N, C-alpha and C positions, 0 to 999 in steps of 0.2 A: 502507621505507614502512609506515605505520600500517595495520594490518589493520582491518577493519570488519565488523560482524554486520548484515545486511540483514533487517529485519523484512519478510517475503516472502509475499504472498498469491497471486502469480500473475496479478495484474491489471495494467492498464496503468501505474499510478502506481509500484508497487513494482518492476516489471520494468523500467521506465526508470531507477529508482535502482539497480537491480542492475547494468545495462549501464554506467551512468556509473561506477559503483564499479570494474567490471572494467577499463574503458577507462583509469581513473586509476591503479589500484592493481596490477593484474594478478590473475589468477583465484586464484593462491595466498595472496592477502591478503583474499579475500572470502569469508566465511560467510554462510549463510542459515538462517533459522528461519521455520517455518510453523506457524500455530496452527489445529488442528481444534477449533472451539468450538460446533459443532452449527449451522454456517450452512446455509442453505437447500440448497446444492448441494455434494456431496462432490467433484464435479469439480474445484472449486476447488483443493482440497488436491492432488489427482492432478496437476493442471497444474503447480502450483507445484514439486512434487517433480520432474516431468519436465523443466521448464525449468532448474531447478537442475543436474540431471544433464547436460543438453545443454550447458550453459554451462561445465561443469567447475569448479565452485566448490571451494573448499579443504574445505569440509564442508557438509552440510545436515542439518537435524534438524526433524522434526515433532513438536510437542508438543500432546498431546491434553487439552483442558480441557472435557470433556464436561459437567461438573457446571454450567457457566456457564449453560446453557439453563434450569436448575432455579431459578434466582434472578433472572432478568430476562425480559421479554417484548417482543418487537419483530418487525417484519416480515421481518427478515433471518434470524431463526432460527425463525420459524414459517411454513412453507409455505402455510398455509391462510388467512393474513391478507393481504388485498389491500394492496399498497403505496400509500400515500397521505401527503398532508400536509394534515392537518385544518385548517380555518380557525381562526386564532388560536393555533395550535400553535407552539411555539418551534422545533421540529425536525421533520422528517419521521418517520414511524413506522419508517423503516429505520435510525435512530440507535440504536446498541447502547450502553447505558450503561456507561461505564468501559472500553470496549474497548481503546482505545490506551494507557490507563493500565496495564491489566492486560498487555497484550502487552509494553509496555516494561519494566515491572518483571520480568516473567518473562525476557524476552530479556536483561536486564541481569544477572540471576543467572547465566544460561547463559554469557554473554559473560565474566563475571569468571572462571568456570571454565576458559574457553579462554585467558584471559589477554589478552582483547580489551577496549579501552577506549572504542572508538567503536560507537555504534548508529546505524544509518541507517534512517529511516522516510519513507514517501512521502506525508506529509499536505500539504495545500495550503490556505493561507488565502484564496487568490483565488477558487477554485471548490470550496467546501467544504460546500455545501448546508446551511449552518447548524449543521454539527456542531461543538460547542464544543472538542472534543478534537483539532480541526485547527488551532487557533489557536497563533500563535507564543507567546503568553503561556503556554499550557499547556505547550508543548515545553520552554521554558526553566525553568519551574517544576519540570517532572518531572526535568529534568537535575539540578537542585539537590538535589531530593529523593533522587534515586538516589545521588548522591555522598554525602550525609549518611548515608543509610541503610546503605551498604556500605563507606564510607571508601575509595572507589575513584574515580579521576579521570575519571568517564565524561564523554564528549561526545555529544550527540545531534545528528546531522546530518539535516537536513531540506531537501534540495536543491531540492525543488519548492515550498517554502513560499510564495513570492511569484510563482509562475508561474501564468498561465492555461492551461487545457487547450490552446489554440493554441500557446502558448509551449512546452508540454510536448511537443507533437508536433514542434516545431521542433528541440528538444533531441534527440529521438529520431532525427530525421533527420541531425543533425550527428554523432550516434554511429554512423550507418550501419545503424540497427536499426529504422527506422520500419515497414517491412513485416512484420518479425518480431513486432514488438509488436502490430501491427494484427491479425495472423492467429493468433498463438499464445496471446495472453492472454484472461482472462475477466473482464470488468467488469460484464456484464449481470446484472441482479437476477433474470432468468428462467433463468439458467444456460447460456446460448448463447455459446460462445467466438467470438472474431473481433469482427465488427460487431454481434453480438448480436441482440436482437429488434427493435431500432430504435424501441421505444415506452416503455420504462421510463425513468425519470428519469436513470439511470446512462448509458444508451445514448444518449440525447438530448444530454446533456453531452458525452460523448466525441465523438460524431458532429459537433456543432456546432463543436467546437474543431478537429477535423480539416479540416472544410470551411473554416473561417476560415484555417487555416495554408495549405492548399492553394490556396485563392483568392489569398492574399497572395503566395505563392511564384510562382504564375503571372503575377501583375500585375508582379512584379520581373524576370520573365525576358525 
């Protein structure tokens, strides 16, 4: 079975990808990498490390890119900036310029050192809040760039690419880990694990998806 390296934040999306990878490949073929990039809440990194340990992955590495916050400004890396989507703006102010590109490039360098050819990332084009680096076009372009840059047959897997949040919860349920993901992960922009603050855009999107899935499930019962 081909091993994979999961870009792992400890949030709903990447944890769903992690659990799917474990189910399909076995723990011995799943590696994780987490980035400490100056995000608002250090708890995100702590949770990612704890979940990786709990799930018994083959290896986990946390990579510090503290310099990142010195070259870009956004609400996810500045706790004093209120989270907002300004009228007319292409993206909300939680968008971090180049984040997925940086993560995939760095993860690819690490993966090649491990002898791993597949990278897994939890981006979604269906519920992506206007983030351009969650689009399939970006993922495929980055895959080709990494192959050319390192002469290594990389494949970038994005299993959530075309799933809504409701469909993502359905996947978690099929994997038998819905409650685990609901209670252990951190999606909230205010740094509250589980169901979060319930008010920020990330919490609202997550809660709406869970509600839609549970209502649909009850209707089919």
